[in-house]
ZAMARGU-4260 file (C-alpha; in steps of 0.2 Angstrom, whole numbers, plus 5000, padded with zeros to 4 digits):
<rodrens>
0) 5436/5484/5569 | 5442/5502/5561 | 5425/5500/5550 | 5420/5496/5531 | 5435/5491/5521
5) 5434/5502/5504 | 5448/5501/5490 | 5460/5515/5491 | 5453/5530/5477 | 5464/5538/5465
10) 5469/5555/5470 | 5475/5566/5458 | 5474/5586/5455 | 5460/5591/5443 | 5451/5575/5446
15) 5433/5577/5451 | 5425/5575/5467 | 5415/5561/5459 | 5426/5545/5451 | 5424/5548/5434
20) 5415/5533/5424 | 5430/5524/5416 | 5440/5522/5432 | 5439/5506/5442 | 5444/5497/5458
25) 5436/5481/5454 | 5431/5470/5438 | 5415/5462/5436 | 5414/5461/5416 | 5430/5458/5408
30) 5424/5458/5392 | 5422/5478/5393 | 5443/5480/5391 | 5444/5470/5375 | 5453/5479/5362
35) 5455/5494/5374 | 5472/5505/5380 | 5470/5501/5401 | 5483/5509/5410 | 5483/5499/5425
40) 5490/5507/5444 | 5496/5497/5459 | 5509/5485/5461 | 5503/5471/5474 | 5494/5455/5465
45) 5477/5463/5463 | 5488/5476/5451 | 5499/5461/5442 | 5485/5447/5442 | 5473/5456/5430
50) 5488/5463/5422 | 5492/5445/5415 | 5476/5444/5413 | 5468/5457/5402 | 5484/5456/5394
55) 5476/5441/5383 | 5463/5454/5376 | 5468/5474/5378 | 5474/5486/5364 | 5490/5490/5376
60) 5493/5490/5396 | 5503/5502/5404 | 5507/5496/5421 | 5510/5511/5434 | 5521/5508/5451
65) 5528/5521/5462 | 5544/5511/5462 | 5554/5497/5453 | 5551/5482/5467 | 5533/5474/5466
70) 5523/5470/5479 | 5517/5454/5471 | 5521/5437/5470 | 5538/5433/5464 | 5531/5420/5450
75) 5518/5436/5445 | 5533/5450/5440 | 5542/5435/5431 | 5525/5432/5420 | 5524/5450/5420
80) 5541/5455/5416 | 5543/5442/5401 | 5525/5452/5395 | 5536/5468/5395 | 5548/5461/5385
85) 5537/5456/5371 | 5528/5473/5371 | 5512/5469/5377 | 5512/5476/5395 | 5523/5495/5398
90) 5529/5493/5415 | 5531/5513/5421 | 5539/5521/5440 | 5528/5534/5447 | 5516/5545/5456
95) 5502/5553/5448 | 5499/5570/5450 | 5487/5576/5439 | 5471/5570/5429 | 5467/5574/5410
100) 5448/5575/5411 | 5439/5573/5393 | 5422/5572/5390 | 5407/5562/5396 | 5416/5566/5414
105) 5431/5551/5408 | 5449/5552/5411 | 5457/5555/5395 | 5477/5554/5406 | 5486/5554/5420
110) 5501/5566/5424 | 5514/5556/5432 | 5531/5559/5440 | 5544/5546/5438 | 5558/5543/5449
115) 5569/5556/5440 | 5557/5569/5444 | 5552/5570/5427 | 5533/5573/5421 | 5526/5561/5408
120) 5508/5561/5402 | 5500/5542/5402 | 5483/5540/5391 | 5471/5527/5392 | 5452/5520/5387
125) 5451/5514/5404 | 5461/5518/5421 | 5461/5502/5436 | 5467/5506/5452 | 5473/5493/5464
130) 5480/5502/5478 | 5472/5493/5492 | 5461/5494/5504 | 5458/5502/5518 | 5445/5505/5532
135) 5435/5520/5534 | 5425/5522/5548 | 5407/5528/5540 | 5394/5534/5549 | 5404/5533/5565
140) 5416/5549/5560 | 5400/5559/5563 | 5395/5556/5578 | 5404/5567/5587 | 5415/5554/5597
145) 5434/5561/5602 | 5442/5551/5586 | 5462/5550/5588 | 5471/5545/5571 | 5454/5536/5565
150) 5451/5527/5583 | 5442/5529/5596 | 5450/5533/5613 | 5442/5523/5627 | 5445/5525/5647
155) 5452/5506/5652 | 5437/5505/5665 | 5425/5502/5655 | 5430/5507/5639 | 5419/5521/5639
160) 5420/5535/5624 | 5419/5553/5626 | 5402/5551/5626 | 5392/5543/5639 | 5382/5524/5638
165) 5392/5526/5620 | 5409/5510/5623 | 5422/5503/5611 | 5430/5487/5611 | 5441/5479/5599
170) 5453/5487/5584 | 5442/5504/5584 | 5446/5509/5600 | 5465/5516/5606 | 5473/5519/5624
175) 5490/5520/5630 | 5498/5501/5629 | 5485/5496/5615 | 5487/5477/5609 | 5478/5472/5594
180) 5473/5457/5599 | 5458/5442/5598 | 5464/5440/5616 | 5463/5458/5622 | 5447/5461/5612
185) 5438/5447/5627 | 5446/5456/5641 | 5440/5473/5632 | 5423/5466/5631 | 5420/5458/5648
190) 5425/5474/5657 | 5413/5485/5645 | 5398/5472/5649 | 5402/5477/5666 | 5401/5496/5662
195) 5385/5495/5653 | 5376/5485/5666 | 5383/5498/5677 | 5376/5512/5667 | 5360/5506/5665
200) 5357/5501/5682 | 5370/5511/5695 | 5361/5505/5709 | 5362/5486/5706 | 5376/5473/5712
205) 5387/5466/5702 | 5393/5450/5703 | 5406/5438/5695 | 5403/5422/5686 | 5412/5408/5685
210) 5411/5393/5672 | 5419/5380/5683 | 5407/5383/5699 | 5393/5394/5695 | 5377/5384/5692
215) 5370/5395/5681 | 5384/5396/5670 | 5386/5376/5669 | 5364/5377/5667 | 5369/5389/5651
220) 5382/5380/5646 | 5375/5363/5646 | 5384/5356/5659 | 5383/5345/5675 | 5386/5355/5690
225) 5402/5345/5702 | 5398/5335/5713 | 5378/5340/5709 | 5368/5323/5713 | 5358/5318/5697
</rodrens>
C-alpha cells in the first residue's frame, strides 16, 4: 500500500505545528459538542452525517465547503439544506486561509476566502475537519530510498528499490506502465521473490514449481499428484 491512511490535516496561515486542542478529526464523545458553536469543514459523507447528527445538540453549526456542490449522498444534502432553511445550519462556501488563535492553544476563528474572493471570519468553539483520508509513508520516507511522488521507483526485473536488498511491490512502487491491480501485485510478488532469493544466494539455481505438475507443490497444497498410485 501507499502507507497508513490518516485524516487530511487542517492547514492555514498562523496555525501552529501542533494541532490546537479544539480541532477534531473524529468524534468519540458526541456530548462534548452539546451547546457549542461548531464549525464543520468538508463536503463529503462524514461532514454531512455529523452535521445532521450534531444539529440536534449544538448551539450552532457552520458548514464550510469549498464549492456549492457536495460529495455526500443526495439525501443527506437535502436534509442539510432543510436544516439550513430552518436556521439550524449555516452553509458557507470558501477555502480556509488563516487561523485566528486564542488562549489555551485553541482556535478562536478561521478566515476563509469565498467564491467571490471576499474574506470572512468564521468563529466557533470547536472545529471539526472532515477532509477525507490520505496515505502517509511514515518512517519509510526516512529510509533514504529514492521517492517519486510519494511512491518508490523499482526495476521491473526483480522489483528492487534504489537500495540493494530492499524490494517493493504493490501500490507503494512505481515504474513505467504501472497498473494498480491486485493481479499486477501477484506478478510483482513472484518476480520479487525470485529477486530476494538471488540476492540472498547468488550462486544458487532457481527452479519454477508448477501447481499442475510439481509433487512438492501438491504435497504443500495437500492434493493428490496425478498418476501417482495411492
